[in-house]
Backbone as XML, in Angstrom:
<?xml version="1.0"?>
<chain id="A" units="angstrom">
  <residue number="1" name="MET">
    <atom name="N" x="107.871" y="117.273" z="89.148"/>
    <atom name="CA" x="108.118" y="118.405" z="88.304"/>
    <atom name="C" x="107.909" y="119.708" z="89.062"/>
  </residue>
  <residue number="2" name="ALA">
    <atom name="N" x="106.960" y="119.727" z="89.947"/>
    <atom name="CA" x="106.677" y="120.957" z="90.701"/>
    <atom name="C" x="107.149" y="120.846" z="92.143"/>
  </residue>
  <residue number="3" name="GLY">
    <atom name="N" x="108.085" y="119.942" z="92.397"/>
    <atom name="CA" x="108.552" y="119.703" z="93.754"/>
    <atom name="C" x="109.032" y="120.946" z="94.465"/>
  </residue>
  <residue number="4" name="SER">
    <atom name="N" x="109.800" y="121.780" z="93.783"/>
    <atom name="CA" x="110.314" y="122.987" z="94.454"/>
    <atom name="C" x="109.178" y="123.935" z="94.803"/>
  </residue>
  <residue number="5" name="LEU">
    <atom name="N" x="108.177" y="124.032" z="93.930"/>
    <atom name="CA" x="107.031" y="124.904" z="94.197"/>
    <atom name="C" x="106.190" y="124.390" z="95.359"/>
  </residue>
  <residue number="6" name="VAL">
    <atom name="N" x="105.922" y="123.091" z="95.362"/>
    <atom name="CA" x="105.114" y="122.489" z="96.420"/>
    <atom name="C" x="105.839" y="122.604" z="97.762"/>
  </residue>
  <residue number="7" name="ASN">
    <atom name="N" x="107.140" y="122.313" z="97.761"/>
    <atom name="CA" x="107.905" y="122.404" z="99.013"/>
    <atom name="C" x="107.957" y="123.838" z="99.534"/>
  </residue>
  <residue number="8" name="ARG">
    <atom name="N" x="108.135" y="124.784" z="98.634"/>
    <atom name="CA" x="108.167" y="126.186" z="99.057"/>
    <atom name="C" x="106.833" y="126.601" z="99.663"/>
  </residue>
  <residue number="9" name="LEU">
    <atom name="N" x="105.740" y="126.232" z="99.013"/>
    <atom name="CA" x="104.416" y="126.562" z="99.521"/>
    <atom name="C" x="104.163" y="125.894" z="100.880"/>
  </residue>
  <residue number="10" name="ALA">
    <atom name="N" x="104.567" y="124.632" z="101.016"/>
    <atom name="CA" x="104.389" y="123.932" z="102.289"/>
    <atom name="C" x="105.170" y="124.633" z="103.394"/>
  </residue>
  <residue number="11" name="THR">
    <atom name="N" x="106.379" y="125.080" z="103.094"/>
    <atom name="CA" x="107.188" y="125.794" z="104.083"/>
    <atom name="C" x="106.537" y="127.117" z="104.457"/>
  </residue>
  <residue number="12" name="GLU">
    <atom name="N" x="106.074" y="127.860" z="103.452"/>
    <atom name="CA" x="105.418" y="129.156" z="103.707"/>
    <atom name="C" x="104.185" y="128.998" z="104.590"/>
  </residue>
  <residue number="13" name="ARG">
    <atom name="N" x="103.445" y="127.926" z="104.380"/>
    <atom name="CA" x="102.184" y="127.719" z="105.109"/>
    <atom name="C" x="102.351" y="126.887" z="106.376"/>
  </residue>
  <residue number="14" name="GLY">
    <atom name="N" x="103.559" y="126.385" z="106.622"/>
    <atom name="CA" x="103.783" y="125.539" z="107.791"/>
    <atom name="C" x="103.139" y="124.177" z="107.677"/>
  </residue>
  <residue number="15" name="ALA">
    <atom name="N" x="102.963" y="123.701" z="106.448"/>
    <atom name="CA" x="102.306" y="122.415" z="106.206"/>
    <atom name="C" x="103.320" y="121.278" z="106.150"/>
  </residue>
  <residue number="16" name="THR">
    <atom name="N" x="102.862" y="120.089" z="106.448"/>
    <atom name="CA" x="103.657" y="118.880" z="106.301"/>
    <atom name="C" x="103.081" y="118.078" z="105.145"/>
  </residue>
  <residue number="17" name="ILE">
    <atom name="N" x="103.927" y="117.673" z="104.223"/>
    <atom name="CA" x="103.481" y="116.842" z="103.105"/>
    <atom name="C" x="103.559" y="115.387" z="103.557"/>
  </residue>
  <residue number="18" name="LEU">
    <atom name="N" x="102.423" y="114.700" z="103.498"/>
    <atom name="CA" x="102.345" y="113.310" z="103.934"/>
    <atom name="C" x="102.221" y="112.403" z="102.712"/>
  </residue>
  <residue number="19" name="PRO">
    <atom name="N" x="103.250" y="111.633" z="102.406"/>
    <atom name="CA" x="103.162" y="110.732" z="101.251"/>
    <atom name="C" x="102.228" y="109.560" z="101.526"/>
  </residue>
  <residue number="20" name="VAL">
    <atom name="N" x="101.489" y="109.140" z="100.514"/>
    <atom name="CA" x="100.571" y="108.022" z="100.680"/>
    <atom name="C" x="101.013" y="106.790" z="99.893"/>
  </residue>
  <residue number="21" name="ASP">
    <atom name="N" x="101.877" y="106.943" z="98.910"/>
    <atom name="CA" x="102.410" y="105.800" z="98.175"/>
    <atom name="C" x="103.176" y="104.919" z="99.157"/>
  </residue>
  <residue number="22" name="SER">
    <atom name="N" x="103.061" y="103.612" z="99.037"/>
    <atom name="CA" x="103.596" y="102.707" z="100.058"/>
    <atom name="C" x="105.086" y="102.900" z="100.320"/>
  </residue>
  <residue number="23" name="GLU">
    <atom name="N" x="105.909" y="102.987" z="99.268"/>
    <atom name="CA" x="107.347" y="103.150" z="99.481"/>
    <atom name="C" x="107.648" y="104.452" z="100.214"/>
  </residue>
  <residue number="24" name="HIS">
    <atom name="N" x="107.059" y="105.522" z="99.747"/>
    <atom name="CA" x="107.335" y="106.836" z="100.326"/>
    <atom name="C" x="106.744" y="106.985" z="101.722"/>
  </residue>
  <residue number="25" name="SER">
    <atom name="N" x="105.594" y="106.403" z="101.945"/>
    <atom name="CA" x="104.989" y="106.457" z="103.268"/>
    <atom name="C" x="105.862" y="105.719" z="104.280"/>
  </residue>
  <residue number="26" name="ALA">
    <atom name="N" x="106.367" y="104.561" z="103.893"/>
    <atom name="CA" x="107.235" y="103.789" z="104.789"/>
    <atom name="C" x="108.510" y="104.560" z="105.101"/>
  </residue>
  <residue number="27" name="ILE">
    <atom name="N" x="109.103" y="105.172" z="104.102"/>
    <atom name="CA" x="110.322" y="105.960" z="104.321"/>
    <atom name="C" x="110.010" y="107.152" z="105.221"/>
  </residue>
  <residue number="28" name="PHE">
    <atom name="N" x="108.931" y="107.850" z="104.921"/>
    <atom name="CA" x="108.541" y="109.013" z="105.721"/>
    <atom name="C" x="108.389" y="108.627" z="107.192"/>
  </residue>
  <residue number="29" name="GLN">
    <atom name="N" x="107.655" y="107.543" z="107.438"/>
    <atom name="CA" x="107.421" y="107.118" z="108.815"/>
    <atom name="C" x="108.729" y="106.740" z="109.509"/>
  </residue>
  <residue number="30" name="SER">
    <atom name="N" x="109.596" y="106.046" z="108.790"/>
    <atom name="CA" x="110.852" y="105.624" z="109.411"/>
    <atom name="C" x="111.790" y="106.798" z="109.656"/>
  </residue>
  <residue number="31" name="LEU">
    <atom name="N" x="111.661" y="107.857" z="108.874"/>
    <atom name="CA" x="112.521" y="109.027" z="109.064"/>
    <atom name="C" x="112.077" y="109.894" z="110.244"/>
  </residue>
  <residue number="32" name="GLN">
    <atom name="N" x="110.934" y="109.589" z="110.846"/>
    <atom name="CA" x="110.471" y="110.355" z="111.992"/>
    <atom name="C" x="111.355" y="110.123" z="113.214"/>
  </residue>
  <residue number="33" name="ALA">
    <atom name="N" x="112.061" y="108.994" z="113.222"/>
    <atom name="CA" x="113.009" y="108.709" z="114.307"/>
    <atom name="C" x="114.399" y="109.094" z="113.812"/>
  </residue>
  <residue number="34" name="GLY">
    <atom name="N" x="115.085" y="109.898" z="114.538"/>
    <atom name="CA" x="116.432" y="110.294" z="114.147"/>
    <atom name="C" x="116.435" y="111.598" z="113.382"/>
  </residue>
  <residue number="35" name="ARG">
    <atom name="N" x="117.618" y="111.923" z="112.863"/>
    <atom name="CA" x="117.813" y="113.189" z="112.142"/>
    <atom name="C" x="118.031" y="112.942" z="110.658"/>
  </residue>
  <residue number="36" name="HIS">
    <atom name="N" x="117.647" y="113.902" z="109.854"/>
    <atom name="CA" x="117.783" y="113.807" z="108.407"/>
    <atom name="C" x="119.237" y="113.574" z="108.000"/>
  </residue>
  <residue number="37" name="ASP">
    <atom name="N" x="120.177" y="114.220" z="108.683"/>
    <atom name="CA" x="121.584" y="114.102" z="108.297"/>
    <atom name="C" x="122.189" y="112.744" z="108.655"/>
  </residue>
  <residue number="38" name="GLU">
    <atom name="N" x="121.428" y="111.871" z="109.331"/>
    <atom name="CA" x="121.897" y="110.523" z="109.641"/>
    <atom name="C" x="121.672" y="109.557" z="108.477"/>
  </residue>
  <residue number="39" name="VAL">
    <atom name="N" x="120.852" y="109.950" z="107.521"/>
    <atom name="CA" x="120.535" y="109.087" z="106.375"/>
    <atom name="C" x="121.537" y="109.340" z="105.255"/>
  </residue>
  <residue number="40" name="ARG">
    <atom name="N" x="122.266" y="108.303" z="104.887"/>
    <atom name="CA" x="123.217" y="108.408" z="103.777"/>
    <atom name="C" x="122.499" y="108.273" z="102.443"/>
  </residue>
  <residue number="41" name="ARG">
    <atom name="N" x="121.582" y="107.305" z="102.372"/>
    <atom name="CA" x="120.835" y="107.089" z="101.134"/>
    <atom name="C" x="119.581" y="106.285" z="101.409"/>
  </residue>
  <residue number="42" name="ILE">
    <atom name="N" x="118.674" y="106.316" z="100.446"/>
    <atom name="CA" x="117.518" y="105.425" z="100.493"/>
    <atom name="C" x="117.581" y="104.531" z="99.263"/>
  </residue>
  <residue number="43" name="ILE">
    <atom name="N" x="117.088" y="103.339" z="99.407"/>
    <atom name="CA" x="117.069" y="102.371" z="98.317"/>
    <atom name="C" x="115.623" y="101.958" z="98.115"/>
  </residue>
  <residue number="44" name="LEU">
    <atom name="N" x="115.099" y="102.232" z="96.932"/>
    <atom name="CA" x="113.751" y="101.809" z="96.565"/>
    <atom name="C" x="113.864" y="100.467" z="95.864"/>
  </residue>
  <residue number="45" name="THR">
    <atom name="N" x="112.900" y="99.585" z="96.076"/>
    <atom name="CA" x="112.923" y="98.305" z="95.382"/>
    <atom name="C" x="111.926" y="98.316" z="94.234"/>
  </residue>
  <residue number="46" name="ALA">
    <atom name="N" x="112.235" y="97.516" z="93.233"/>
    <atom name="CA" x="111.367" y="97.370" z="92.060"/>
    <atom name="C" x="111.244" y="95.887" z="91.745"/>
  </residue>
  <residue number="47" name="SER">
    <atom name="N" x="110.076" y="95.456" z="91.303"/>
    <atom name="CA" x="109.888" y="94.045" z="90.949"/>
    <atom name="C" x="110.695" y="93.688" z="89.707"/>
  </residue>
  <residue number="48" name="GLY">
    <atom name="N" x="111.005" y="94.675" z="88.896"/>
    <atom name="CA" x="111.713" y="94.413" z="87.643"/>
    <atom name="C" x="110.760" y="94.327" z="86.467"/>
  </residue>
  <residue number="49" name="GLY">
    <atom name="N" x="109.483" y="94.348" z="86.760"/>
    <atom name="CA" x="108.479" y="94.312" z="85.694"/>
    <atom name="C" x="108.279" y="92.913" z="85.136"/>
  </residue>
  <residue number="50" name="PRO">
    <atom name="N" x="107.202" y="92.728" z="84.395"/>
    <atom name="CA" x="106.841" y="91.398" z="83.899"/>
    <atom name="C" x="107.754" y="90.889" z="82.792"/>
  </residue>
  <residue number="51" name="PHE">
    <atom name="N" x="108.546" y="91.753" z="82.191"/>
    <atom name="CA" x="109.408" y="91.336" z="81.086"/>
    <atom name="C" x="110.846" y="91.123" z="81.528"/>
  </residue>
  <residue number="52" name="ARG">
    <atom name="N" x="111.084" y="91.159" z="82.821"/>
    <atom name="CA" x="112.410" y="91.063" z="83.412"/>
    <atom name="C" x="113.182" y="89.843" z="82.921"/>
  </residue>
  <residue number="53" name="GLU">
    <atom name="N" x="112.511" y="88.719" z="82.738"/>
    <atom name="CA" x="113.199" y="87.487" z="82.376"/>
    <atom name="C" x="113.158" y="87.178" z="80.882"/>
  </residue>
  <residue number="54" name="LEU">
    <atom name="N" x="112.562" y="88.064" z="80.091"/>
    <atom name="CA" x="112.507" y="87.840" z="78.656"/>
    <atom name="C" x="113.796" y="88.309" z="77.994"/>
  </residue>
  <residue number="55" name="SER">
    <atom name="N" x="114.160" y="87.647" z="76.931"/>
    <atom name="CA" x="115.349" y="88.069" z="76.190"/>
    <atom name="C" x="115.026" y="89.324" z="75.382"/>
  </residue>
  <residue number="56" name="VAL">
    <atom name="N" x="116.050" y="90.068" z="75.059"/>
    <atom name="CA" x="115.880" y="91.262" z="74.230"/>
    <atom name="C" x="115.270" y="90.862" z="72.890"/>
  </residue>
  <residue number="57" name="ARG">
    <atom name="N" x="115.692" y="89.737" z="72.354"/>
    <atom name="CA" x="115.165" y="89.252" z="71.069"/>
    <atom name="C" x="113.653" y="89.037" z="71.142"/>
  </residue>
  <residue number="58" name="THR">
    <atom name="N" x="113.180" y="88.441" z="72.225"/>
    <atom name="CA" x="111.744" y="88.198" z="72.390"/>
    <atom name="C" x="110.985" y="89.520" z="72.479"/>
  </residue>
  <residue number="59" name="ILE">
    <atom name="N" x="111.523" y="90.448" z="73.237"/>
    <atom name="CA" x="110.865" y="91.747" z="73.381"/>
    <atom name="C" x="110.865" y="92.487" z="72.052"/>
  </residue>
  <residue number="60" name="GLU">
    <atom name="N" x="112.000" y="92.468" z="71.341"/>
    <atom name="CA" x="112.082" y="93.151" z="70.044"/>
    <atom name="C" x="111.124" y="92.538" z="69.025"/>
  </residue>
  <residue number="61" name="ALA">
    <atom name="N" x="110.846" y="91.241" z="69.171"/>
    <atom name="CA" x="109.939" y="90.560" z="68.249"/>
    <atom name="C" x="108.481" y="90.903" z="68.514"/>
  </residue>
  <residue number="62" name="GLY">
    <atom name="N" x="108.248" y="91.733" z="69.513"/>
    <atom name="CA" x="106.876" y="92.163" z="69.792"/>
    <atom name="C" x="106.111" y="91.155" z="70.603"/>
  </residue>
  <residue number="63" name="HIS">
    <atom name="N" x="106.718" y="90.640" z="71.641"/>
    <atom name="CA" x="106.100" y="89.652" z="72.531"/>
    <atom name="C" x="104.666" y="90.059" z="72.855"/>
  </residue>
  <residue number="64" name="ARG">
    <atom name="N" x="103.734" y="89.146" z="72.653"/>
    <atom name="CA" x="102.316" y="89.424" z="72.902"/>
    <atom name="C" x="101.723" y="88.370" z="73.834"/>
  </residue>
  <residue number="65" name="GLY">
    <atom name="N" x="100.657" y="88.769" z="74.489"/>
    <atom name="CA" x="99.861" y="87.816" z="75.245"/>
    <atom name="C" x="100.342" y="87.495" z="76.643"/>
  </residue>
  <residue number="66" name="ARG">
    <atom name="N" x="101.470" y="87.992" z="77.021"/>
    <atom name="CA" x="101.961" y="87.708" z="78.380"/>
    <atom name="C" x="101.324" y="88.677" z="79.364"/>
  </residue>
  <residue number="67" name="ARG">
    <atom name="N" x="101.028" y="88.180" z="80.514"/>
    <atom name="CA" x="100.484" y="89.034" z="81.570"/>
    <atom name="C" x="101.421" y="90.218" z="81.753"/>
  </residue>
  <residue number="68" name="SER">
    <atom name="N" x="100.890" y="91.420" z="81.802"/>
    <atom name="CA" x="101.736" y="92.606" z="81.823"/>
    <atom name="C" x="101.936" y="93.197" z="83.211"/>
  </residue>
  <residue number="69" name="GLU">
    <atom name="N" x="101.693" y="92.419" z="84.249"/>
    <atom name="CA" x="101.966" y="92.893" z="85.602"/>
    <atom name="C" x="102.448" y="91.725" z="86.438"/>
  </residue>
  <residue number="70" name="PRO">
    <atom name="N" x="103.204" y="92.006" z="87.488"/>
    <atom name="CA" x="103.642" y="90.912" z="88.360"/>
    <atom name="C" x="102.435" y="90.169" z="88.913"/>
  </residue>
  <residue number="71" name="PRO">
    <atom name="N" x="102.526" y="88.866" z="89.070"/>
    <atom name="CA" x="101.364" y="88.079" z="89.513"/>
    <atom name="C" x="100.866" y="88.440" z="90.903"/>
  </residue>
  <residue number="72" name="HIS">
    <atom name="N" x="101.686" y="89.049" z="91.742"/>
    <atom name="CA" x="101.259" y="89.378" z="93.104"/>
    <atom name="C" x="100.693" y="90.789" z="93.221"/>
  </residue>
  <residue number="73" name="LEU">
    <atom name="N" x="100.610" y="91.514" z="92.099"/>
    <atom name="CA" x="100.076" y="92.873" z="92.115"/>
    <atom name="C" x="99.014" y="93.024" z="91.040"/>
  </residue>
  <residue number="74" name="GLU">
    <atom name="N" x="98.018" y="93.852" z="91.298"/>
    <atom name="CA" x="97.013" y="94.153" z="90.285"/>
    <atom name="C" x="96.826" y="95.658" z="90.230"/>
  </residue>
  <residue number="75" name="HIS">
    <atom name="N" x="97.050" y="96.243" z="89.056"/>
    <atom name="CA" x="96.967" y="97.683" z="88.866"/>
    <atom name="C" x="96.136" y="97.983" z="87.622"/>
  </residue>
  <residue number="76" name="GLY">
    <atom name="N" x="95.845" y="99.257" z="87.429"/>
    <atom name="CA" x="95.206" y="99.684" z="86.197"/>
    <atom name="C" x="96.203" y="99.660" z="85.054"/>
  </residue>
  <residue number="77" name="SER">
    <atom name="N" x="95.728" y="99.916" z="83.831"/>
    <atom name="CA" x="96.586" y="99.767" z="82.654"/>
    <atom name="C" x="97.768" y="100.743" z="82.625"/>
  </residue>
  <residue number="78" name="LYS">
    <atom name="N" x="97.578" y="102.006" z="83.019"/>
    <atom name="CA" x="98.700" y="102.950" z="82.995"/>
    <atom name="C" x="99.777" y="102.534" z="83.978"/>
  </residue>
  <residue number="79" name="ILE">
    <atom name="N" x="99.379" y="102.192" z="85.197"/>
    <atom name="CA" x="100.357" y="101.772" z="86.201"/>
    <atom name="C" x="101.035" y="100.478" z="85.760"/>
  </residue>
  <residue number="80" name="THR">
    <atom name="N" x="100.299" y="99.592" z="85.126"/>
    <atom name="CA" x="100.872" y="98.349" z="84.633"/>
    <atom name="C" x="101.951" y="98.629" z="83.593"/>
  </residue>
  <residue number="81" name="VAL">
    <atom name="N" x="101.673" y="99.535" z="82.662"/>
    <atom name="CA" x="102.671" y="99.893" z="81.645"/>
    <atom name="C" x="103.863" y="100.582" z="82.296"/>
  </residue>
  <residue number="82" name="ASP">
    <atom name="N" x="103.609" y="101.503" z="83.225"/>
    <atom name="CA" x="104.708" y="102.177" z="83.920"/>
    <atom name="C" x="105.562" y="101.179" z="84.689"/>
  </residue>
  <residue number="83" name="SER">
    <atom name="N" x="104.941" y="100.161" z="85.270"/>
    <atom name="CA" x="105.688" y="99.134" z="85.991"/>
    <atom name="C" x="106.504" y="98.289" z="85.019"/>
  </residue>
  <residue number="84" name="ALA">
    <atom name="N" x="105.901" y="97.915" z="83.909"/>
    <atom name="CA" x="106.596" y="97.082" z="82.922"/>
    <atom name="C" x="107.796" y="97.796" z="82.324"/>
  </residue>
  <residue number="85" name="THR">
    <atom name="N" x="107.714" y="99.094" z="82.177"/>
    <atom name="CA" x="108.804" y="99.862" z="81.578"/>
    <atom name="C" x="109.737" y="100.463" z="82.629"/>
  </residue>
  <residue number="86" name="MET">
    <atom name="N" x="109.412" y="100.257" z="83.908"/>
    <atom name="CA" x="110.162" y="100.798" z="85.047"/>
    <atom name="C" x="110.013" y="102.321" z="85.160"/>
  </residue>
  <residue number="87" name="MET">
    <atom name="N" x="109.111" y="102.914" z="84.403"/>
    <atom name="CA" x="108.877" y="104.357" z="84.496"/>
    <atom name="C" x="108.366" y="104.736" z="85.885"/>
  </residue>
  <residue number="88" name="ASN">
    <atom name="N" x="107.620" y="103.819" z="86.517"/>
    <atom name="CA" x="107.126" y="104.109" z="87.865"/>
    <atom name="C" x="108.279" y="104.365" z="88.832"/>
  </residue>
  <residue number="89" name="LYS">
    <atom name="N" x="109.390" y="103.675" z="88.676"/>
    <atom name="CA" x="110.535" y="103.888" z="89.563"/>
    <atom name="C" x="111.202" y="105.223" z="89.272"/>
  </residue>
  <residue number="90" name="ALA">
    <atom name="N" x="111.229" y="105.629" z="88.017"/>
    <atom name="CA" x="111.776" y="106.955" z="87.690"/>
    <atom name="C" x="110.947" y="108.031" z="88.388"/>
  </residue>
  <residue number="91" name="LEU">
    <atom name="N" x="109.634" y="107.876" z="88.366"/>
    <atom name="CA" x="108.767" y="108.842" z="89.048"/>
    <atom name="C" x="108.974" y="108.793" z="90.562"/>
  </residue>
  <residue number="92" name="GLU">
    <atom name="N" x="109.171" y="107.601" z="91.112"/>
    <atom name="CA" x="109.402" y="107.480" z="92.556"/>
    <atom name="C" x="110.736" y="108.105" z="92.971"/>
  </residue>
  <residue number="93" name="ILE">
    <atom name="N" x="111.731" y="108.042" z="92.104"/>
    <atom name="CA" x="113.008" y="108.697" z="92.394"/>
    <atom name="C" x="112.797" y="110.207" z="92.483"/>
  </residue>
  <residue number="94" name="ILE">
    <atom name="N" x="112.058" y="110.749" z="91.523"/>
    <atom name="CA" x="111.778" y="112.194" z="91.527"/>
    <atom name="C" x="110.992" y="112.562" z="92.787"/>
  </residue>
  <residue number="95" name="GLU">
    <atom name="N" x="109.970" y="111.775" z="93.114"/>
    <atom name="CA" x="109.180" y="112.036" z="94.322"/>
    <atom name="C" x="110.061" y="111.990" z="95.567"/>
  </residue>
  <residue number="96" name="SER">
    <atom name="N" x="110.936" y="111.006" z="95.652"/>
    <atom name="CA" x="111.813" y="110.865" z="96.818"/>
    <atom name="C" x="112.733" y="112.058" z="96.962"/>
  </residue>
  <residue number="97" name="ARG">
    <atom name="N" x="113.230" y="112.545" z="95.854"/>
    <atom name="CA" x="114.133" y="113.695" z="95.884"/>
    <atom name="C" x="113.454" y="114.878" z="96.561"/>
  </residue>
  <residue number="98" name="TRP">
    <atom name="N" x="112.219" y="115.150" z="96.178"/>
    <atom name="CA" x="111.503" y="116.311" z="96.709"/>
    <atom name="C" x="110.884" y="116.058" z="98.068"/>
  </residue>
  <residue number="99" name="LEU">
    <atom name="N" x="110.338" y="114.866" z="98.292"/>
    <atom name="CA" x="109.694" y="114.573" z="99.579"/>
    <atom name="C" x="110.689" y="114.565" z="100.732"/>
  </residue>
  <residue number="100" name="PHE">
    <atom name="N" x="111.906" y="114.072" z="100.468"/>
    <atom name="CA" x="112.865" y="113.862" z="101.545"/>
    <atom name="C" x="114.104" y="114.745" z="101.434"/>
  </residue>
  <residue number="101" name="ASN">
    <atom name="N" x="114.069" y="115.716" z="100.521"/>
    <atom name="CA" x="115.174" y="116.651" z="100.352"/>
    <atom name="C" x="116.506" y="115.916" z="100.185"/>
  </residue>
  <residue number="102" name="LEU">
    <atom name="N" x="116.542" y="115.015" z="99.204"/>
    <atom name="CA" x="117.720" y="114.207" z="98.928"/>
    <atom name="C" x="118.326" y="114.597" z="97.589"/>
  </residue>
  <residue number="103" name="THR">
    <atom name="N" x="119.581" y="114.261" z="97.399"/>
    <atom name="CA" x="120.214" y="114.440" z="96.098"/>
    <atom name="C" x="120.009" y="113.168" z="95.289"/>
  </residue>
  <residue number="104" name="ALA">
    <atom name="N" x="120.220" y="113.244" z="93.998"/>
    <atom name="CA" x="120.089" y="112.065" z="93.142"/>
    <atom name="C" x="121.042" y="110.957" z="93.590"/>
  </residue>
  <residue number="105" name="GLU">
    <atom name="N" x="122.206" y="111.337" z="94.084"/>
    <atom name="CA" x="123.201" y="110.353" z="94.523"/>
    <atom name="C" x="122.763" y="109.611" z="95.786"/>
  </residue>
  <residue number="106" name="GLN">
    <atom name="N" x="121.792" y="110.139" z="96.491"/>
    <atom name="CA" x="121.306" y="109.504" z="97.714"/>
    <atom name="C" x="120.141" y="108.555" z="97.474"/>
  </residue>
  <residue number="107" name="ILE">
    <atom name="N" x="119.734" y="108.388" z="96.226"/>
    <atom name="CA" x="118.579" y="107.542" z="95.904"/>
    <atom name="C" x="119.028" y="106.445" z="94.949"/>
  </residue>
  <residue number="108" name="GLU">
    <atom name="N" x="118.689" y="105.222" z="95.290"/>
    <atom name="CA" x="119.088" y="104.070" z="94.491"/>
    <atom name="C" x="117.877" y="103.164" z="94.308"/>
  </residue>
  <residue number="109" name="VAL">
    <atom name="N" x="117.863" y="102.408" z="93.218"/>
    <atom name="CA" x="116.808" y="101.428" z="92.970"/>
    <atom name="C" x="117.465" y="100.074" z="92.753"/>
  </residue>
  <residue number="110" name="VAL">
    <atom name="N" x="116.932" y="99.051" z="93.409"/>
    <atom name="CA" x="117.401" y="97.683" z="93.192"/>
    <atom name="C" x="116.216" y="96.811" z="92.794"/>
  </residue>
  <residue number="111" name="ILE">
    <atom name="N" x="116.497" y="95.793" z="91.994"/>
    <atom name="CA" x="115.463" y="94.850" z="91.574"/>
    <atom name="C" x="115.255" y="93.825" z="92.687"/>
  </residue>
  <residue number="112" name="HIS">
    <atom name="N" x="114.004" y="93.670" z="93.104"/>
    <atom name="CA" x="113.623" y="92.748" z="94.182"/>
    <atom name="C" x="112.282" y="92.120" z="93.770"/>
  </residue>
  <residue number="113" name="PRO">
    <atom name="N" x="112.327" y="91.062" z="92.923"/>
    <atom name="CA" x="111.102" y="90.499" z="92.340"/>
    <atom name="C" x="110.048" y="90.052" z="93.348"/>
  </residue>
  <residue number="114" name="GLN">
    <atom name="N" x="110.461" y="89.630" z="94.543"/>
    <atom name="CA" x="109.493" y="89.134" z="95.526"/>
    <atom name="C" x="108.688" y="90.263" z="96.161"/>
  </residue>
  <residue number="115" name="SER">
    <atom name="N" x="109.152" y="91.485" z="96.090"/>
    <atom name="CA" x="108.455" y="92.659" z="96.629"/>
    <atom name="C" x="108.113" y="92.518" z="98.117"/>
  </residue>
  <residue number="116" name="ILE">
    <atom name="N" x="108.989" y="91.908" z="98.878"/>
    <atom name="CA" x="108.775" y="91.776" z="100.316"/>
    <atom name="C" x="109.165" y="93.070" z="101.025"/>
  </residue>
  <residue number="117" name="VAL">
    <atom name="N" x="110.254" y="93.676" z="100.564"/>
    <atom name="CA" x="110.732" y="94.932" z="101.132"/>
    <atom name="C" x="110.501" y="96.032" z="100.102"/>
  </residue>
  <residue number="118" name="HIS">
    <atom name="N" x="109.897" y="97.134" z="100.517"/>
    <atom name="CA" x="109.635" y="98.250" z="99.601"/>
    <atom name="C" x="110.786" y="99.217" z="99.495"/>
  </residue>
  <residue number="119" name="SER">
    <atom name="N" x="111.536" y="99.352" z="100.584"/>
    <atom name="CA" x="112.628" y="100.309" z="100.563"/>
    <atom name="C" x="113.557" y="100.048" z="101.740"/>
  </residue>
  <residue number="120" name="PHE">
    <atom name="N" x="114.736" y="100.630" z="101.656"/>
    <atom name="CA" x="115.721" y="100.558" z="102.732"/>
    <atom name="C" x="116.233" y="101.962" z="103.001"/>
  </residue>
  <residue number="121" name="ARG">
    <atom name="N" x="116.759" y="102.134" z="104.189"/>
    <atom name="CA" x="117.526" y="103.336" z="104.493"/>
    <atom name="C" x="118.916" y="102.877" z="104.872"/>
  </residue>
  <residue number="122" name="ARG">
    <atom name="N" x="119.910" y="103.605" z="104.416"/>
    <atom name="CA" x="121.280" y="103.355" z="104.850"/>
    <atom name="C" x="121.741" y="104.594" z="105.595"/>
  </residue>
  <residue number="123" name="PHE">
    <atom name="N" x="122.284" y="104.375" z="106.787"/>
    <atom name="CA" x="122.689" y="105.483" z="107.636"/>
    <atom name="C" x="124.175" y="105.779" z="107.486"/>
  </residue>
  <residue number="124" name="VAL">
    <atom name="N" x="124.572" y="106.945" z="107.916"/>
    <atom name="CA" x="125.969" y="107.357" z="107.804"/>
    <atom name="C" x="126.901" y="106.443" z="108.594"/>
  </residue>
  <residue number="125" name="ASP">
    <atom name="N" x="126.379" y="105.731" z="109.599"/>
    <atom name="CA" x="127.224" y="104.808" z="110.365"/>
    <atom name="C" x="127.352" y="103.444" z="109.691"/>
  </residue>
  <residue number="126" name="GLY">
    <atom name="N" x="126.720" y="103.269" z="108.499"/>
    <atom name="CA" x="126.816" y="102.023" z="107.741"/>
    <atom name="C" x="125.691" y="101.041" z="108.000"/>
  </residue>
  <residue number="127" name="SER">
    <atom name="N" x="124.836" y="101.295" z="108.985"/>
    <atom name="CA" x="123.736" y="100.379" z="109.268"/>
    <atom name="C" x="122.611" y="100.558" z="108.245"/>
  </residue>
  <residue number="128" name="TRP">
    <atom name="N" x="121.772" y="99.509" z="108.141"/>
    <atom name="CA" x="120.657" y="99.483" z="107.202"/>
    <atom name="C" x="119.361" y="99.280" z="107.956"/>
  </residue>
  <residue number="129" name="SER">
    <atom name="N" x="118.267" y="99.789" z="107.406"/>
    <atom name="CA" x="116.952" y="99.583" z="107.988"/>
    <atom name="C" x="115.952" y="99.348" z="106.868"/>
  </residue>
  <residue number="130" name="PRO">
    <atom name="N" x="115.342" y="98.143" z="106.806"/>
    <atom name="CA" x="114.346" y="97.889" z="105.755"/>
    <atom name="C" x="112.976" y="98.430" z="106.131"/>
  </residue>
  <residue number="131" name="ASN">
    <atom name="N" x="112.193" y="98.760" z="105.123"/>
    <atom name="CA" x="110.783" y="99.109" z="105.281"/>
    <atom name="C" x="110.000" y="97.971" z="104.619"/>
  </residue>
  <residue number="132" name="TRP">
    <atom name="N" x="109.442" y="97.108" z="105.437"/>
    <atom name="CA" x="108.764" y="95.911" z="104.935"/>
    <atom name="C" x="107.498" y="96.258" z="104.173"/>
  </residue>
  <residue number="133" name="ALA">
    <atom name="N" x="107.293" y="95.592" z="103.065"/>
    <atom name="CA" x="106.096" y="95.802" z="102.260"/>
    <atom name="C" x="104.928" y="94.986" z="102.792"/>
  </residue>
  <residue number="134" name="ARG">
    <atom name="N" x="105.233" y="93.838" z="103.338"/>
    <atom name="CA" x="104.193" y="92.967" z="103.881"/>
    <atom name="C" x="104.840" y="92.031" z="104.896"/>
  </residue>
  <residue number="135" name="PRO">
    <atom name="N" x="104.057" y="91.415" z="105.747"/>
    <atom name="CA" x="104.642" y="90.529" z="106.772"/>
    <atom name="C" x="105.423" y="89.393" z="106.128"/>
  </residue>
  <residue number="136" name="ILE">
    <atom name="N" x="106.527" y="89.024" z="106.768"/>
    <atom name="CA" x="107.330" y="87.913" z="106.239"/>
    <atom name="C" x="107.041" y="86.646" z="107.009"/>
  </residue>
</chain>
């Protein structure tokens, strides 16, 4: 929400904004090699949330008692709800826009339930570069 203000202040003060969230940190580090104009788009991955495989009917019926986070991740309740509703990815799109000076058209989200790769970069020459979330 305050991306333009934060970026302006960082520019005025000569500061570098260092992202600490895993997806953004990986993208930031990978963008240190090469030029900004070589990146066509970034692709963030999402687990799809714990309700990904439930039918709309089950969800509408008020599904209760199911674990509300992916089994390979453990978060607090707010992050768990944001993950289940995919709101966390909406926030990551906004963060990516401001952190990396990208347009909305340059940011994409794909469902990747295994969460092995956190993000990808696609370059103007058509090549791809993954940012691994954990060793494969």
